[in-house]
C-alpha positions in Angstrom: 0.0 0.0 0.0 2.8 2.4 0.9 4.6 1.6 -2.4 1.4 2.3 -4.3 0.9 5.6 -2.5 4.6 6.5 -3.2 4.3 5.7 -6.9 1.0 7.7 -7.1 2.7 10.8 -5.5 5.7 10.5 -7.9 3.4 10.2 -10.9 1.3 13.2 -9.8 4.5 15.3 -9.3 5.8 14.3 -12.8 2.5 15.2 -14.4 2.4 18.5 -12.6 5.9 19.4 -13.8 5.0 18.4 -17.3 2.0 20.6 -17.2 4.1 23.6 -16.0 6.5 23.1 -19.0 3.6 23.1 -21.5 3.8 26.4 -23.5 0.4 28.0 -24.1 0.1 30.0 -27.4 -0.6 33.7 -27.0 -1.6 36.6 -29.1 -1.5 40.4 -28.8 -3.1 43.2 -30.8 -1.4 46.6 -31.0 -1.8 49.8 -33.1 0.0 52.9 -34.2 -1.4 56.2 -35.5 0.5 59.4 -36.4 -0.2 62.5 -38.5 -0.1 66.2 -38.5 -1.9 69.5 -39.0 0.4 71.0 -41.6 0.8 74.3 -43.6 3.0 74.5 -46.7 4.1 78.1 -46.0 6.9 78.5 -48.6 7.4 76.9 -52.0 9.3 78.0 -55.1 7.1 79.0 -58.1 8.7 76.1 -60.0 8.4 73.6 -57.2 6.5 71.1 -59.3 9.6 70.6 -61.5 12.1 70.1 -58.6 13.5 66.6 -58.6 14.6 64.6 -55.5 12.5 66.8 -53.2 11.8 65.3 -49.8 9.4 68.1 -48.8 6.3 67.7 -50.9 2.9 69.4 -51.4 1.8 72.6 -53.1 2.2 76.0 -51.6 -0.5 77.1 -49.1 -2.0 73.6 -48.9 -2.9 72.9 -45.3 -5.0 70.6 -43.2 -5.1 67.5 -41.1 -3.6 64.2 -42.3 -3.0 60.7 -41.0 0.4 59.8 -42.3 0.2 56.3 -40.9 -2.3 54.0 -39.3 -1.4 50.4 -38.6 -2.9 47.4 -36.8 -0.7 44.5 -35.7 -1.4 41.1 -34.4 1.6 39.2 -32.9 1.1 35.5 -32.2 3.5 33.3 -30.2 3.2 29.6 -30.9 5.9 28.7 -28.4 9.3 30.0 -27.2 10.7 28.8 -30.6 8.1 30.1 -33.1 6.3 33.4 -33.4 4.6 35.4 -36.2 3.2 38.8 -37.1 0.6 40.1 -39.4 0.3 43.9 -39.9 -2.2 45.9 -41.9 -1.3 49.5 -42.7 -2.7 52.6 -44.3 -0.8 55.8 -45.1 -1.3 59.0 -47.2 0.8 57.6 -50.1 -1.5 54.6 -50.8 -4.9 55.2 -52.3 -7.6 53.6 -54.3 -9.4 55.5 -57.0 -13.1 55.5 -57.7 -13.5 55.5 -61.5 -16.8 57.3 -61.4 -15.6 60.5 -59.6 -11.8 60.1 -59.6 -11.7 60.8 -55.9 -8.8 59.2 -54.0 -9.6 57.1 -51.0 -7.2 55.8 -48.4 -6.5 52.1 -48.8 -5.2 49.3 -46.5 -2.4 47.0 -47.5 -0.3 44.2 -45.9 2.8 45.6 -44.3 4.1 42.5 -42.4 3.4 38.8 -42.8 6.2 36.7 -41.4 7.1 33.7 -39.2 10.2 33.5 -37.0 12.0 30.5 -35.7 14.4 30.9 -32.8 16.3 27.8 -33.6 19.0 28.5 -31.0 19.7 30.8 -28.1 21.5 33.4 -30.2 20.1 32.9 -33.7 16.8 33.2 -35.5 15.4 32.6 -39.0 12.6 34.8 -40.4 10.6 34.1 -43.5 8.0 36.3 -45.2 7.2 40.0 -45.8 9.4 41.6 -43.2 11.4 44.7 -42.2 14.7 45.2 -44.1 17.8 45.5 -42.0 18.8 49.1 -43.0 17.0 51.2 -40.4 16.4 49.3 -37.2 19.3 50.7 -35.2 19.4 54.3 -36.6 15.6 54.6 -36.4 15.6 53.4 -32.8 18.1 56.0 -31.7 16.5 58.8 -33.9 13.3 57.9 -32.0 11.1 60.2 -34.1 9.9 57.9 -36.9 6.4 59.5 -36.6 8.0 62.8 -37.7 10.1 61.4 -40.6 12.0 58.4 -41.9 15.8 58.1 -41.6 17.8 59.1 -44.6 18.1 55.8 -46.4 14.4 55.4 -46.3 13.5 59.1 -46.9 15.6 59.2 -50.1 14.3 55.9 -51.4 17.5 53.9 -51.4 16.1 51.0 -49.3 12.5 50.0 -48.9 11.3 49.4 -45.3 10.0 45.9 -46.3 10.9 43.0 -48.6 9.6 39.5 -49.2 12.6 37.7 -47.9 14.4 35.1 -45.9 16.7 36.5 -43.1 19.1 35.1 -40.6 20.0 37.3 -37.6 21.6 36.9 -34.2 24.6 37.4 -31.9 28.1 36.4 -32.8 29.1 36.3 -29.1 27.4 35.4 -25.9 27.2 38.9 -24.6 25.6 40.4 -27.8 28.4 42.9 -28.4 28.5 41.8 -32.0 25.2 41.2 -33.9 24.6 40.3 -37.5 21.6 40.3 -39.9 21.6 38.8 -43.3 18.7 38.9 -45.8 17.9 37.5 -49.3 14.9 39.2 -50.8 12.8 39.6 -53.9 13.3 43.4 -53.9 9.6 43.7 -54.8 7.7 44.0 -51.5 4.5 45.5 -52.9 3.9 43.0 -55.7 4.4 39.3 -56.6 7.9 38.3 -57.8 8.1 37.9 -61.5 11.8 37.9 -62.4 15.2 36.4 -61.5 16.7 39.5 -60.0 17.2 39.6 -56.3 18.6 41.7 -53.5 21.2 40.7 -50.9 21.4 42.5 -47.6 23.8 42.4 -44.7 24.7 44.4 -41.6 26.9 44.2 -38.5 26.1 46.0 -35.3 28.7 46.6 -32.6 27.9 47.7 -29.0 31.4 48.2 -27.5 30.0 50.1 -24.5 26.6 50.6 -23.0 24.3 52.9 -25.0 26.7 53.2 -28.0 25.7 51.5 -31.3 27.8 51.3 -34.4 26.5 49.7 -37.6 27.9 48.9 -41.1 25.3 48.1 -43.7 25.4 47.1 -47.4 23.0 45.6 -50.0 23.5 44.6 -53.6 20.6 44.5 -56.2 21.0 42.4 -59.3 19.2 44.2 -62.2 18.6 43.4 -65.8 21.2 44.7 -68.3 20.3 47.9 -70.2 20.8 48.9 -73.8 23.9 51.0 -74.6 22.6 53.3 -77.3 26.2 54.6 -77.9 27.5 51.1 -78.8 25.2 49.5 -81.4 22.7 48.8 -78.6 25.0 46.5 -76.8 23.9 45.5 -73.3 25.6 46.8 -70.2 25.3 46.1 -66.5 22.9 48.0 -64.3 23.3 46.5 -60.8 23.1 48.7 -57.7 25.2 48.8 -54.5 24.0 50.7 -51.4 26.1 51.1 -48.2 25.7 53.0 -44.9 27.6 53.6 -41.7 26.0 54.7 -38.5 27.2 55.7 -35.0 24.6 56.5 -32.3 24.4 57.0 -28.6 21.2 57.0 -26.6 20.4 57.2 -22.9 16.7 56.5 -22.5 14.6 59.5 -21.3 17.7 61.8 -21.2 19.4 62.4 -24.6 20.4 60.8 -27.9 22.4 61.6 -31.0 23.6 59.9 -34.2 25.5 60.3 -37.5 24.7 58.3 -40.6 26.6 58.4 -43.9 25.2 56.7 -47.0 26.6 55.9 -50.5 24.8 54.4 -53.5 26.3 53.4 -56.9 24.2 52.4 -59.9 26.4 50.7 -62.5 26.0 52.7 -65.8 23.2 54.6 -64.2 24.0 58.0 -65.6 23.6 58.8 -69.3 26.2 61.4 -69.9 24.8 62.7 -73.2 27.5 65.4 -73.6 30.2 62.7 -73.9 28.0 60.0 -75.4 28.8 57.5 -72.7 27.2 55.8 -69.7 28.8 56.5 -66.3 28.3 54.9 -62.9 25.8 57.1 -61.0 27.1 57.8 -57.5 24.8 59.3 -54.8 25.7 60.1 -51.2 24.2 61.6 -48.1 24.9 62.5 -44.5 22.4 62.7 -41.6 23.1 64.2 -38.1 20.5 64.4 -35.4 20.1 64.8 -31.6 17.5 65.2 -28.9 17.6 66.3 -25.2 15.0 65.8 -22.5 14.2 69.1 -20.8 11.8 67.5 -18.4 10.3 64.0 -17.9 7.6 64.8 -20.5 9.3 67.3 -22.7 12.2 67.1 -25.2 13.8 69.2 -28.0 15.2 67.7 -31.1 16.9 68.6 -34.4 18.2 66.9 -37.5 20.1 67.9 -40.6 20.4 65.8 -43.8 22.7 66.5 -46.8 21.9 64.7 -50.0 23.6 64.5 -53.4 21.9 62.0 -55.7 24.4 62.3 -58.5 28.0 63.3 -58.0 28.4 64.1 -61.8 25.6 66.7 -61.8 26.2 70.2 -60.4 22.7 71.4 -59.5 21.0 68.6 -57.5 22.3 68.9 -53.9 19.7 69.1 -51.2 19.8 70.2 -47.5 16.9 69.0 -45.3 16.2 70.2 -41.7 13.7 69.4 -39.0 13.5 70.8 -35.5 10.9 71.0 -32.8 9.6 70.3 -29.3 8.0 67.0 -28.2 5.5 66.7 -25.3 4.1 63.5 -23.8 0.9 64.2 -21.9 0.8 60.4 -21.2 3.2 57.6 -22.0 1.8 56.5 -25.3 0.7 59.9 -26.7 3.0 62.5 -28.2 2.3 66.1 -29.4 5.1 67.8 -31.4 5.2 71.3 -32.9 7.9 71.1 -35.6 9.2 72.7 -38.8 10.6 71.0 -41.8 12.7 72.8 -44.4 14.5 71.8 -47.6 16.9 74.0 -49.5 18.1 73.4 -53.1 21.2 74.0 -55.1 20.7 76.7 -57.7 20.3 75.6 -61.3 22.8 77.6 -63.4 22.3 81.2 -62.1 18.7 80.6 -61.0 18.1 80.5 -57.3 15.4 78.1 -56.0 13.3 79.2 -53.0 13.4 76.9 -50.0 10.4 74.7 -49.1 9.1 75.3 -45.5 6.3 73.5 -43.8 5.3 74.1 -40.1 3.4 71.2 -38.5 1.8 70.1 -35.3 2.4 66.4 -35.3 0.8 63.8 -33.2 1.3 60.1 -32.4 -0.4 57.5 -30.2 0.0 53.8 -29.7 -2.0 51.1 -28.0 
């Protein structure tokens, strides 16, 4: 009888421990909304013809706008497997009613991926997912609701791709991290060709709060016709690189510097010399913020951008500065001003673009 009782107690304990180790799936819904009341106070009379302008919209246009609304569902299957589906709407994506031609805001799929943590320091992600160009710099910038970081703003790297990625730590402490991706390079439409994009970055955290990243991606592209050489075909691949250094102490201050370089093989048709040249673009972004009080901070950022080193009239300077106030943890109100200046074309000066805004953001 005592042996039977002992075995019963052991069995019950084992079953209890097994039950405790069973992982219950869990899901979470979250959302993000941000926008502005804006006023396009200053524009050049020839603004519509300015290329590579980051500040958009006609002079004197003003009003309320939602620049982004997204709804996210994160589902955790177990400690090893998790997934995300995210729907998003922004002011750049519309549907058109053919009867009255009026634009209507649409919703599209932003994320749809599954992640496998196959070891303590490494994970595999498959599906429509964030690219690895912005995560660190955007986190230290901390004002994505106001504007994208320079690689995204200038259109060099999309924020998403349909891809397979491998990321993790190269050492047990996480001082050195890596992120590799292989993507379709067509996040908004089904893949239809053989050309792909290869991404990679390394992140170093040598001391607390300091982040250093080196990023590169290579896009394979179809050859183009060389009209100066009996329509022979020439390469047109694209290389993009970036280097970032940032420092952030939460709720106190942050700052960062990012340099970017982009080369399109035979991307510039130099008609004066009847030859194709590599098109080289470059940029530099410097930003910082300081908390004046627990709920209030000031910030500023300056971007320099030159899309083609062989052209003398396309340089851009972009600025933003303002004040952020958090009435509660997940709500932000931010009066700010964005401005862009343009290199003169020949002897013609181009008036700067200036837009004051009251921006807002909330999450749940």
